[in-house]
C-alpha positions in Angstrom: 17.9 11.8 -5.5 14.9 10.4 -4.3 14.1 11.3 -0.7 11.9 8.7 1.1 10.7 8.9 4.5 10.3 6.8 7.3 8.4 7.3 10.7 10.3 8.6 13.5 9.4 5.2 15.6 9.3 2.7 12.7 12.3 2.2 10.7 10.5 -0.5 8.5 8.5 2.2 7.0 9.3 3.5 3.5 6.8 5.8 1.8 7.3 8.9 -0.7 6.6 12.3 -0.1 3.3 12.4 -1.8 1.6 9.7 0.5 3.6 11.0 3.2 1.4 14.4 2.6 -1.6 12.6 2.3 -1.2 10.3 6.0 -0.3 13.3 7.7 0.6 10.5 10.5 2.7 7.7 10.4 0.1 4.8 11.0 1.9 4.1 14.2 1.5 7.6 15.8 4.8 8.8 14.8 5.7 11.7 12.2 7.5 11.1 8.6 11.0 12.4 8.3 12.8 12.4 5.1 15.2 9.7 5.2 17.9 12.4 3.8 18.5 15.7 4.4 19.0 17.0 0.7 21.7 20.3 0.3 21.6 23.2 -1.4 22.2 22.8 -5.0 22.4 26.9 -5.2 25.5 28.7 -4.1 25.1 30.7 -1.0 25.9 33.8 -2.8 23.4 33.2 -5.5 20.6 33.1 -2.8 20.9 36.9 -2.8 19.4 37.3 -6.0 16.6 34.9 -5.6 13.1 35.9 -5.1 10.5 34.3 -3.0 9.1 32.0 -5.4 12.8 31.0 -7.2 13.7 29.8 -3.3 10.5 27.8 -3.0 11.2 25.8 -6.0 14.8 25.0 -5.2 13.8 24.0 -1.9 10.8 22.1 -2.1 11.9 20.3 -4.7 14.6 18.8 -3.0 12.1 17.3 -0.5 8.9 16.6 -2.6 11.1 14.4 -5.4 8.0 12.6 -6.6 6.1 15.4 -7.6 7.1 16.6 -11.5 8.1 20.4 -12.0 5.1 21.6 -13.3 3.2 19.9 -10.6 5.3 21.8 -8.1 5.5 25.0 -9.9 1.8 24.7 -10.1 1.4 24.5 -6.4 4.2 27.5 -5.2 2.7 29.8 -7.7 -1.0 29.1 -6.5 0.3 29.9 -3.3 2.4 32.8 -3.4 0.7 35.3 -5.3 -1.8 38.6 -4.7 -3.1 37.0 -1.4 0.3 37.9 0.0 -0.5 42.1 0.8 3.7 42.3 0.1 5.5 41.5 -3.5 8.6 39.6 -1.3 5.7 37.6 0.4 8.2 37.3 3.9 10.1 41.0 3.9 13.0 41.5 6.5 13.1 44.5 8.3 15.7 46.1 10.7 15.0 47.5 13.9 17.2 47.8 16.8 20.2 46.0 16.4 17.5 42.9 14.8 16.2 42.3 11.9 12.6 41.0 11.6 11.3 38.2 9.3 7.9 39.3 8.6 5.9 36.0 8.2 2.3 38.2 8.4 1.3 39.0 4.9 -0.4 36.6 3.9 -4.4 36.2 4.1 -4.8 35.6 7.6 -2.2 37.9 9.1 0.4 35.0 10.8 3.2 32.9 9.7 0.9 29.5 9.2 -0.2 31.3 6.1 3.4 30.5 4.5 2.8 26.8 4.6 -1.1 26.6 4.6 -1.4 28.5 1.4 0.5 25.7 -0.7 -1.0 22.5 1.6 -4.5 22.4 -0.3 -2.3 22.3 -3.5 0.1 19.5 -2.6 -2.7 17.5 -0.9 -4.9 17.3 -3.7 -2.2 16.9 -6.0 -0.9 14.2 -4.1 -4.1 12.5 -4.3 -4.6 12.6 -7.9 -1.0 11.2 -8.1 -1.8 8.3 -5.9 -5.2 7.6 -7.0 -6.9 9.0 -3.7 -11.0 9.0 -4.8 -12.0 9.3 -1.0 -12.5 12.7 0.1 -9.8 14.1 2.4 -11.0 15.2 5.9 -8.4 17.5 7.2 -8.6 16.8 11.2 -6.5 19.9 13.0 -5.7 21.2 16.6 -4.9 25.0 16.8 -3.4 26.9 19.3 -5.0 30.3 17.8 -3.2 30.6 13.9 -3.4 27.0 12.4 -6.7 26.3 12.8 -7.7 29.9 10.5 -5.0 29.6 7.6 -6.0 26.1 7.2 -9.9 26.8 7.2 -8.7 29.9 4.5 -6.8 27.1 2.9 -9.1 24.4 2.5 -12.5 26.3 2.0 -14.2 24.7 -0.3 -11.9 22.7 -2.4 -13.1 20.1 -4.2 -12.6 16.6 -2.3 -11.6 17.9 0.8 -13.3 18.5 4.3 -11.5 20.6 7.4 -12.5 20.2 10.7 -10.6 22.6 13.2 -10.5 22.4 17.2 -9.4 25.5 19.4 -9.5 25.8 23.3 -12.1 28.1 23.7 -11.0 30.6 26.4 -7.1 30.1 25.1 -6.8 32.6 22.0 -7.6 35.8 21.1 -10.4 37.2 20.6 -9.5 38.3 17.1 -8.1 34.6 16.3 -11.5 33.1 17.8 -13.6 35.4 15.3 -11.4 34.8 12.1 -11.6 31.0 12.9 -16.1 31.1 14.1 -16.8 33.3 10.9 -15.4 31.4 8.7 -17.3 30.6 4.8 -17.4 27.7 3.2 -19.6 24.2 2.6 -16.8 21.8 3.9 -15.4 23.8 6.9 -16.3 22.9 10.3 -14.7 24.9 13.9 -15.4 23.2 17.3 -14.3 25.0 20.6 -13.0 22.7 23.3 -13.9 22.8 27.5 -9.7 22.5 27.9 -6.3 23.5 26.5 -4.5 23.2 23.2 -3.0 20.1 24.4 -6.0 18.4 25.3 -7.1 19.0 21.5 -3.9 17.7 20.0 -3.8 14.4 22.3 -7.3 13.7 21.3 -6.6 14.5 17.4 -3.7 12.0 17.6 -5.8 9.4 19.5 -8.9 9.8 16.2 -6.1 9.3 13.7 -4.6 6.1 15.4 -7.8 4.7 15.8 -8.7 1.8 13.6 -12.3 1.5 14.0 -12.8 5.0 13.2 -10.2 4.7 9.9 -12.3 1.9 8.8 -15.9 3.7 9.2 -14.2 6.6 7.6 -12.9 4.5 4.4 -16.4 2.3 4.8 -18.4 5.9 3.8 -15.6 7.5 1.4 -13.3 9.6 4.0 -9.5 9.4 4.9 -7.9 11.9 7.8 -5.0 13.7 7.1 -3.7 17.0 8.8 -2.7 20.4 8.3 -0.7 21.2 11.7 3.4 20.7 11.4 3.0 17.2 12.0 2.5 17.0 8.5 5.7 17.1 6.2 3.9 19.0 3.8 3.5 21.7 6.2 6.9 21.6 7.8 8.9 21.5 4.2 7.7 25.0 2.7 8.6 26.4 6.0 11.8 25.5 5.9 11.8 28.1 2.5 11.8 31.3 4.4 14.7 30.8 6.8 16.6 30.3 3.4 15.5 33.3 1.6 16.2 35.1 5.1 19.9 34.6 4.5 19.8 35.3 1.0 18.2 38.5 1.6 20.6 39.1 4.9 23.5 38.7 2.5 21.9 41.2 -0.4 21.1 43.5 2.6 25.0 43.4 3.6 23.9 42.7 7.1 26.4 39.2 6.9 28.9 38.3 4.7 28.3 35.2 2.5 29.4 32.3 4.2 29.1 34.3 7.5 27.0 32.4 10.3 23.3 34.0 11.2 21.2 33.6 14.4 17.7 33.1 14.1 15.4 33.6 17.0 12.0 31.7 16.8 9.1 31.9 19.1 7.5 28.2 19.1 5.6 26.1 21.5 4.9 22.9 18.7 8.8 23.5 17.7 7.5 23.2 14.0 9.0 26.7 13.5 12.1 26.3 15.1 12.6 22.7 13.5 12.1 24.1 9.8 15.1 26.5 10.9 17.1 23.2 11.9 16.5 21.2 8.7 17.6 25.0 6.6 21.3 24.8 8.7 21.1 20.9 7.9 20.7 22.0 3.8 23.4 24.2 4.0 22.5 27.7 5.6 25.5 28.7 8.0 23.7 29.2 11.4 25.6 30.2 14.8 22.5 29.3 16.7 19.1 28.6 16.8 17.6 30.3 20.0 14.5 28.6 20.9 11.9 31.5 22.7 9.4 30.0 24.8 6.7 32.1 26.6 6.0 31.0 30.5 5.1 27.7 29.8 8.6 27.0 29.3 8.4 23.5 28.7 11.1 23.4 25.7 13.0 26.2 27.7 13.7 23.5 30.7 14.3 20.8 27.9 17.1 22.8 26.3 18.5 23.3 29.7 18.5 19.9 31.5 17.8 17.2 29.0 14.5 16.0 30.8 11.4 16.8 29.0 8.4 17.1 31.5 5.0 18.2 30.7 3.7 17.5 34.6 3.3 21.6 35.5 0.9 24.1 35.8 -0.5 25.6 32.4 -0.7 29.1 31.7 -2.8 31.2 29.8 -0.7 33.9 28.5 -0.4 37.1 26.0 1.0 34.4 23.4 -1.6 32.1 23.0 -0.3 30.4 20.2 2.6 29.0 22.6 0.5 27.9 24.8 1.4 24.4 24.7 3.1 21.9 27.1 3.6 19.0 24.1 5.6 20.0 21.7 5.0 17.8 19.1 7.5 18.3 16.7 10.4 17.9 19.3 9.9 13.9 18.4 11.6 14.7 14.7 14.6 16.4 16.5 15.0 13.4 19.1 15.0 10.8 15.8 18.5 13.1 14.8 19.9 13.5 18.1 19.2 9.9 18.7 21.1 8.8 15.6 18.1 8.0 14.0 17.2 5.5 16.1 13.4 4.9 15.8 13.6 2.3 18.4 14.8 5.1 20.5 12.2 7.9 20.1 9.6 5.6 20.2 10.4 4.6 24.0 11.1 8.1 24.6 7.3 8.6 23.4 5.7 6.0 25.6 7.4 7.7 28.6 6.2 10.6 27.8 2.3 9.2 26.9 2.9 7.0 30.4 4.5 9.4 32.5 4.7 12.9 31.2 8.4 13.1 31.0 11.3 11.6 29.7 15.4 12.2 29.9 17.4 12.0 26.6 20.8 10.4 27.0 24.0 12.1 28.0 25.2 11.4 23.9 21.8 13.1 22.6 22.5 16.1 24.9 25.8 16.4 23.8 24.4 17.0 19.9 22.2 20.1 21.4 24.7 22.6 21.0 23.0 24.2 17.8 20.2 24.9 20.2 19.9 27.9 23.2 16.3 28.1 25.1 15.0 31.4 26.4 11.7 32.6 27.7 9.9 35.8 28.6 7.2 36.1 31.3 3.8 38.3 30.2 5.4 41.1 31.7 8.5 40.8 29.6 6.6 40.7 26.5 4.5 44.0 26.9 7.5 45.6 27.9 9.5 44.2 25.1 6.4 45.2 22.9 6.3 49.0 24.6 10.2 49.8 24.2 10.8 48.7 20.7 8.2 50.9 19.5 9.0 53.8 21.4 12.8 53.4 20.3 12.2 52.5 17.1 8.7 53.4 15.9 8.4 49.5 15.2 5.2 48.0 16.7 5.2 43.8 16.9 2.8 40.9 18.0 3.3 39.4 22.0 5.0 36.2 20.1 7.4 38.5 18.1 8.1 40.4 21.3 8.6 36.8 23.3 11.6 36.3 20.9 12.8 39.8 20.9 13.1 39.9 24.9 14.7 36.1 24.5 17.3 37.4 21.8 18.1 40.0 24.6 18.8 38.2 27.4 21.1 35.8 25.3 23.1 38.1 24.0 24.0 39.2 27.4 24.5 35.7 28.6 27.0 34.9 26.1 27.9 38.0 24.3 27.4 36.8 20.6 27.5 39.5 18.3 26.4 37.6 15.0 23.8 39.3 12.9 20.3 37.8 14.5 17.0 37.5 12.2 13.6 37.2 14.4 10.8 35.4 13.0 7.9 37.8 13.2 5.4 35.2 13.1 1.9 37.5 13.2 0.4 40.9 12.8 -0.1 42.6 16.1 -3.6 43.2 14.8 -4.2 39.7 15.7 -3.5 40.9 19.3 -5.1 44.0 19.9 -5.5 44.2 23.5 -1.9 43.5 23.9 -0.6 45.8 21.4 -3.2 48.8 22.8 -1.6 47.8 26.3 2.1 48.3 24.9 1.2 51.5 23.5 -1.1 52.5 26.4 -4.4 52.6 24.9 -7.6 52.6 26.7 -10.3 50.4 25.4 -12.1 47.0 25.2 -13.7 46.3 21.6 -11.0 44.7 19.9 -12.2 46.9 16.4 -12.1 50.2 18.0 -8.7 48.9 19.4 -7.3 47.9 16.0 -8.5 51.5 14.4 -7.0 53.1 17.6 -3.5 51.3 17.0 -3.7 52.1 13.1 -3.7 55.6 14.1 -0.7 55.6 16.4 1.7 53.2 14.2 0.2 54.6 10.9 -0.4 51.4 9.6 -3.9 50.5 7.8 -6.1 47.5 9.8 -5.2 44.8 7.7 -7.8 43.2 5.3 -7.8 40.0 7.8 -9.9 42.4 10.2 -11.6 44.5 8.3 -13.2 41.6 6.8 -14.4 39.8 10.0 -15.5 43.4 11.7 -19.0 42.6 11.0 -18.9 39.1 10.2 -21.4 36.4 11.6 -20.8 34.0 13.2 -21.2 30.6 11.7 -19.6 28.0 14.1 -20.7 27.8 18.0 -20.2 24.5 18.9 -18.1 24.1 21.9 -17.5 20.3 23.3 -15.6 18.1 26.0 -12.1 16.8 24.5 -13.8 13.7 24.9 -16.5 14.4 22.5 -14.6 15.1 19.7 -14.7 12.1 17.8 -18.8 12.7 18.0 -18.0 16.1 16.4 -16.2 14.7 13.9 -18.7 12.3 12.7 -22.0 14.0 13.0 -20.5 16.9 10.7 -19.6 14.1 8.1 -22.8 12.4 8.8 -21.5 8.8 9.5 -22.4 8.8 13.3 -21.7 5.4 15.1 
């Protein structure tokens, strides 16, 4: 079955997968969604015997139907290779009464590697398939992890350039150093004075500026995105939820066909949306638990049906979730509305104009699969500490948010279904938080990494070792309204 893609805001848009991947964002500012969600063609019991690459081929071939088998095989094998430090790619570990799906074994020790290791290959293949001769400029805002993973994926890839904007004081020291030390003549990293939402909103504005699009095209460039607004980023994330279910069956943690609850720490809603797609493909899911930090805009949405970003913004110990505008929620709204692009467009206009919207009772009635919870920074640190003391297993702050929310969910519902937590980053990426949880003293991140390694018996990851003495290559910091100039200056096409 051929899968075509439409826009969440305009049902008249119809493109194939490679066109959607190349564009990143729909022309109207909407997000590309598959017009049908395909079903898995393997029986659930077969999943237990499949490795990660086999699972990836099965899932992605269902969505990327205009890619040939050999093209997709090349992309997948180029992505999931020795750059991952575990042959399982995404190992599943039991700690306490939950399973942790470790998504941080890639080159930048965060879950974004799971998709951004393959996106450059999908992008360049899509460009060739569509006869695209212009250089692809990846324009991305990051709350911490996407930036480095995208930079690592696209660095020195022929026919591409990548520009990453990040909130200057809104990421961890390790996250920042990972980005500002990035090599590659086609890379550009710029801090902004503001938060992630400021950067993300400005990036979306640049994407939909017709005069900037003409300027780029006249100079041989076109924009695309590496954020999860790009369907080429989102589909590879579905894979690890399908894979996790198979591993749970293999481990005997769930009977084949029995439900699993997935607990996902998320700010931009992409990671949990991928789990929703896995459910729609046929994976038995009991509940999708959306775990938020103190910036609990999603928690409030699931409790009230009202999305309201007009609130205080908090910088927390889980910075990749410090977000008040959850872009991928727009895709869920499209499904909740019965694929009504006019309704979604109206809600997005309300969000732009007033910073809030309220969904209909019918849409709220379709939210039963989801549960929202949140953790304050103190809850997060306490969970990291207690899990290590009781099980000898150290997790990062984002994963700790999810682990804490699972505890509150179980207390509130008495749901005893097997639970898989999406473990989104290595604790070595957040050394200050990890050190506090382990009651270690010190201020230098790399010294703390060594002490954490000594206490836990886990080696300091290569991703941290490689930046210990690496020189800073990117020093630019601008206001959000200067982002366009930063882009055109880097490309040498100032207007």
